[in-house]
C-alpha positions as CSV (number, residue, x, y, z in Angstrom):
1,M,-0.2,0.0,0.0
2,R,1.2,3.6,-0.8
3,P,1.9,5.8,2.1
4,I,-1.0,8.3,3.5
5,L,0.3,11.9,3.6
6,V,-0.6,13.7,6.6
7,T,-0.2,17.3,6.7
8,G,0.0,19.6,9.5
9,A,1.5,16.4,11.4
10,A,3.6,18.5,14.1
11,G,0.9,21.0,15.0
12,R,0.7,21.8,19.0
13,V,-2.9,23.1,19.3
14,G,-5.2,19.7,19.4
15,A,-2.3,18.1,17.9
16,V,-4.9,16.5,15.1
17,G,-2.4,15.5,12.4
18,R,-0.1,14.1,15.1
19,T,-2.7,12.1,16.4
20,V,-3.8,10.8,13.0
21,V,-0.1,9.5,12.3
22,E,-0.3,7.7,15.6
23,I,-3.7,5.9,15.1
24,L,-2.6,5.1,11.4
25,R,0.7,3.6,12.3
26,Q,-1.1,1.7,15.4
27,R,-3.0,0.0,12.4
28,D,0.0,-0.5,10.7
29,L,-0.7,1.5,7.8
30,P,2.4,3.2,5.8
31,V,2.4,7.0,6.6
32,R,4.3,9.9,5.5
33,A,4.1,12.9,7.8
34,L,4.6,16.5,6.6
35,V,6.0,18.9,9.1
36,H,6.7,22.6,8.8
37,H,10.2,22.3,10.8
38,E,12.7,19.3,11.8
39,N,12.3,19.3,15.7
40,D,11.6,17.0,18.4
41,L,8.0,16.3,17.2
42,A,9.3,15.6,14.1
43,Q,11.4,12.8,15.7
44,A,8.6,11.6,17.8
45,L,6.7,10.9,14.6
46,R,9.5,9.0,13.1
47,A,9.6,6.8,16.2
48,T,6.2,5.7,15.5
49,G,7.4,4.4,11.9
50,A,6.3,7.3,9.8
51,E,8.3,8.6,7.1
52,V,8.8,12.4,7.8
53,V,9.4,15.4,5.5
54,A,10.1,18.9,6.2
55,G,8.2,21.5,3.9
56,D,5.8,24.7,3.4
57,L,2.3,24.0,2.5
58,T,2.1,27.2,0.5
59,R,5.3,26.1,-1.5
60,G,4.2,24.3,-4.7
61,A,7.6,22.2,-4.9
62,D,7.1,21.0,-1.1
63,V,3.8,19.6,-1.3
64,V,4.4,18.2,-4.8
65,R,7.5,16.1,-3.3
66,A,5.6,15.4,-0.2
67,M,2.5,14.1,-2.1
68,A,4.4,12.1,-4.4
69,G,3.0,8.3,-4.2
70,C,0.7,8.9,-2.1
71,R,-3.1,8.5,-3.0
72,R,-4.6,9.4,0.4
73,V,-4.3,12.9,1.6
74,Y,-5.2,14.5,5.2
75,F,-5.1,18.4,4.8
76,G,-5.0,20.3,8.2
77,M,-3.0,23.3,9.0
78,S,-2.6,25.5,12.1
79,V,-4.6,28.8,12.1
80,S,-2.8,31.1,9.5
81,A,-3.5,34.0,7.0
82,A,-2.3,31.8,4.5
83,Y,-4.5,29.0,4.8
84,V,-6.4,29.4,1.2
85,D,-2.9,29.8,-0.3
86,A,-1.9,26.2,1.3
87,T,-5.3,24.8,0.2
88,V,-4.9,26.0,-3.4
89,T,-1.5,24.5,-3.3
90,A,-2.4,21.3,-2.1
91,A,-5.4,20.8,-4.4
92,A,-3.3,21.8,-7.6
93,A,-0.7,19.5,-6.4
94,A,-3.3,16.6,-6.1
95,R,-5.1,17.5,-9.7
96,E,-1.6,17.5,-11.1
97,Q,-0.9,14.0,-9.7
98,G,-4.1,12.6,-11.0
99,D,-4.7,9.4,-8.8
100,V,-5.5,10.9,-5.5
101,E,-8.3,8.6,-4.1
102,V,-9.5,11.1,-1.3
103,L,-8.5,14.4,0.4
104,V,-9.9,14.7,3.6
105,N,-10.1,18.3,4.7
106,I,-10.4,19.6,8.1
107,S,-12.6,22.8,8.3
108,Q,-14.7,24.2,11.0
109,M,-18.5,23.4,12.1
110,T,-19.3,27.1,11.3
111,V,-19.0,26.8,7.9
112,S,-22.3,25.3,7.5
113,Q,-23.9,28.4,9.0
114,M,-21.9,30.7,6.5
115,S,-22.7,32.3,3.0
116,L,-20.8,34.4,0.6
117,T,-22.1,37.3,2.0
118,S,-22.0,36.9,5.9
119,T,-19.9,38.7,7.9
120,A,-20.2,37.8,11.6
121,E,-17.3,35.4,11.4
122,S,-13.6,35.6,11.8
123,T,-11.2,35.8,9.3
124,Q,-10.0,32.4,10.0
125,Q,-13.5,31.0,9.4
126,R,-14.0,33.0,6.3
127,L,-10.7,31.0,5.3
128,H,-12.0,27.8,6.1
129,W,-15.4,28.7,3.8
130,L,-13.2,29.8,1.0
131,A,-11.1,26.6,1.1
132,E,-14.0,24.4,1.2
133,Q,-15.5,26.3,-2.1
134,V,-11.6,25.6,-3.8
135,L,-11.8,22.1,-2.8
136,E,-15.5,21.6,-4.5
137,W,-14.4,23.3,-7.5
138,S,-11.2,21.3,-7.7
139,G,-13.5,18.1,-8.5
140,L,-11.0,16.2,-6.3
141,P,-12.7,13.3,-4.3
142,V,-13.1,15.0,-0.9
143,V,-14.3,14.6,2.3
144,H,-15.1,17.5,4.9
145,V,-14.5,17.3,8.5
146,R,-16.1,20.2,10.6
147,P,-15.1,19.9,14.2
148,T,-17.1,22.4,16.4
149,V,-14.8,24.2,19.0
150,F,-12.0,21.8,20.2
151,M,-12.2,21.1,24.0
152,E,-8.1,21.8,23.4
153,N,-8.9,25.4,22.2
154,P,-7.3,28.0,24.1
155,L,-10.8,29.4,25.0
156,F,-10.8,26.2,27.9
157,M,-7.1,25.2,28.1
158,A,-5.8,29.0,28.5
159,F,-8.7,30.2,30.7
160,A,-10.9,27.7,32.1
161,V,-8.2,25.3,33.1
162,S,-6.4,27.9,34.6
163,S,-9.4,29.8,36.5
164,I,-10.3,25.9,37.6
165,A,-7.0,25.4,39.1
166,K,-6.5,28.9,40.7
167,D,-10.0,29.2,42.3
168,G,-12.6,26.8,40.8
169,T,-14.3,28.6,38.5
170,I,-14.4,28.8,34.6
171,R,-14.2,32.7,33.6
172,L,-15.6,33.1,30.1
173,P,-18.0,35.6,28.5
174,F,-20.2,33.3,26.8
175,G,-23.7,34.3,28.7
176,S,-26.0,31.8,28.1
177,G,-24.8,30.4,25.1
178,R,-24.8,26.7,24.6
179,T,-21.9,24.9,23.3
180,S,-20.7,21.3,22.6
181,P,-16.6,20.8,22.5
182,V,-15.2,18.3,20.8
183,A,-12.2,16.2,21.6
184,A,-9.3,16.3,19.4
185,R,-8.4,12.3,19.6
186,D,-12.3,12.0,18.5
187,V,-11.7,14.0,15.4
188,A,-8.7,12.4,14.8
189,E,-10.4,9.2,14.9
190,V,-12.8,10.1,12.4
191,V,-10.1,11.4,10.2
192,A,-7.7,8.1,10.4
193,T,-11.1,5.8,9.7
194,V,-11.9,7.6,6.8
195,L,-8.2,7.7,5.3
196,A,-8.0,3.6,6.3
197,D,-11.2,2.8,4.1
198,P,-12.2,6.1,2.1
199,F,-14.5,5.2,-0.3
200,P,-17.9,5.0,1.9
201,H,-16.9,8.5,2.6
202,I,-16.4,10.1,-0.6
203,G,-18.4,13.5,-1.0
204,K,-19.7,13.7,2.5
205,V,-19.5,16.4,5.1
206,Y,-19.0,15.3,9.0
207,E,-19.7,17.7,11.5
208,L,-18.1,16.6,14.9
209,T,-19.6,17.8,18.1
210,G,-19.3,16.4,21.6
211,P,-22.3,14.2,22.7
212,R,-24.3,16.9,23.9
213,S,-24.8,20.9,23.7
214,Q,-25.3,22.6,27.3
215,D,-24.8,26.2,28.6
216,M,-21.2,26.7,30.6
217,T,-23.3,26.3,33.9
218,G,-23.6,22.5,32.8
219,M,-20.3,22.3,31.4
220,A,-18.8,23.7,34.8
221,A,-21.0,20.8,36.8
222,E,-19.4,18.0,34.1
223,F,-15.7,19.5,35.4
224,S,-16.8,19.4,39.0
225,E,-18.3,15.7,39.0
226,A,-15.0,14.8,37.1
227,L,-12.8,16.5,39.4
228,G,-14.6,15.8,42.8
229,R,-14.7,19.2,43.9
230,P,-16.9,22.4,43.0
231,V,-16.6,24.2,39.5
232,T,-18.8,27.1,39.0
233,Y,-19.2,29.3,35.7
234,V,-18.5,33.1,36.1
235,D,-20.0,35.0,33.1
236,V,-17.3,37.7,32.0
237,P,-18.2,41.1,30.4
238,Y,-17.1,40.4,26.6
239,R,-15.1,43.7,26.5
240,Q,-13.4,43.2,29.6
241,W,-12.5,40.0,28.7
242,V,-11.1,40.6,25.3
243,D,-9.3,43.5,26.5
244,R,-7.7,42.2,29.6
245,E,-7.6,38.3,29.5
246,L,-7.6,37.5,25.9
247,S,-5.0,40.5,25.3
248,A,-2.7,39.3,27.9
249,L,-1.9,36.0,26.0
250,G,0.0,38.3,23.4
251,L,-1.2,36.4,20.6
252,P,-0.6,37.1,16.5
253,D,-3.5,39.6,15.5
254,H,-5.2,37.1,13.1
255,V,-5.2,34.3,16.1
256,F,-6.7,37.0,18.5
257,E,-9.2,37.9,16.0
258,H,-10.1,34.5,15.7
259,L,-10.6,33.5,19.4
260,A,-12.4,36.9,20.2
261,V,-15.0,36.3,17.3
262,M,-15.5,32.5,18.5
263,A,-16.1,33.8,22.1
264,C,-18.7,36.3,20.5
265,L,-20.5,33.5,18.5
266,H,-20.6,31.5,21.4
267,S,-22.8,33.9,23.3
268,E,-24.9,34.3,20.3
269,G,-25.6,30.6,20.4
270,R,-23.5,29.9,17.1
271,Y,-22.0,26.7,18.7
272,D,-25.2,25.3,19.9
273,R,-25.0,22.2,18.1
274,A,-25.0,18.4,18.6
275,T,-24.4,15.9,16.1
276,R,-23.7,12.0,16.3
277,D,-21.2,11.8,13.2
278,V,-18.2,10.9,15.6
279,E,-20.4,7.7,16.5
280,E,-21.4,7.3,13.2
281,V,-18.0,7.0,12.1
282,T,-16.1,5.5,14.4
283,G,-18.8,3.3,16.2
284,R,-18.2,4.8,19.6
285,R,-19.8,7.6,21.3
286,A,-18.0,11.2,21.3
287,S,-16.1,11.8,24.6
288,S,-18.0,14.2,26.9
289,V,-16.4,17.3,29.2
290,R,-16.3,14.8,31.7
291,D,-14.6,12.2,29.8
292,F,-12.1,14.4,28.8
293,V,-11.0,15.9,32.4
294,V,-11.1,12.2,33.5
295,A,-8.6,11.4,30.8
296,N,-6.1,14.5,31.1
297,P,-6.0,14.9,35.1
298,A,-2.6,16.5,35.0
299,L,-4.1,19.7,33.3
300,F,-6.5,20.4,36.6
301,Q,-4.3,20.0,39.3
302,S,-4.2,23.4,41.2
């Protein structure tokens, strides 16, 4: 069997690409992992038995070299202003190669509620919408995977986890908005399942959420149950949160704007979604917030 190309394989937030590599290798499938830089993460991927190549997803020569001989491709990239450039480059390389069986594209669930003229979304969400258009126009055999917010997203990891450890609160500006975060591991298992046997999935869109949609008070109750101590939700005024707490992270402008908009959309109910697509593809229920906390106890130690 030819190697399966996994791009964004050394990403840190959520590490979907890296986990896809690990799952495929556990199934004894050949993998070529594309990383941006040679580093410790690249060496860890090699330790799984994957072939690792370094390159830039916006450089055609790098992508053609990485894709050569691969008929199944996972396209994923960190939040970046160059997202559409990278998508077009990958699509062009796949079309030029001519024998790609599937290109699994990770997108965002907000795309399903967007249109050509909508303006409420972040620049990154707009780029995901455009990327999906490009891939549809390409004529390639595409499967779109649209996760909702990751449990590993900085909205939870940088804020909820730190405030829980500090004083047993979750401090976010979500108001009464409901959300259904999905574990990156679940997303990776969906992607790996499709790559291992793509033909039943070609042309489909999978929207991935946790098992239930609930407000932050309900989510705090799941944290509390898993940790065995009280956790409460504190609603923070949006502008105060952006100006004081989000700004304190010192993020690049593109990432800052994306997280600020995500928080706003949460308060407006845009993340109030729940599907069974994780279970449909993998055969098991999506992980709950409680499942995630129990599986990662070190994150919540004060």
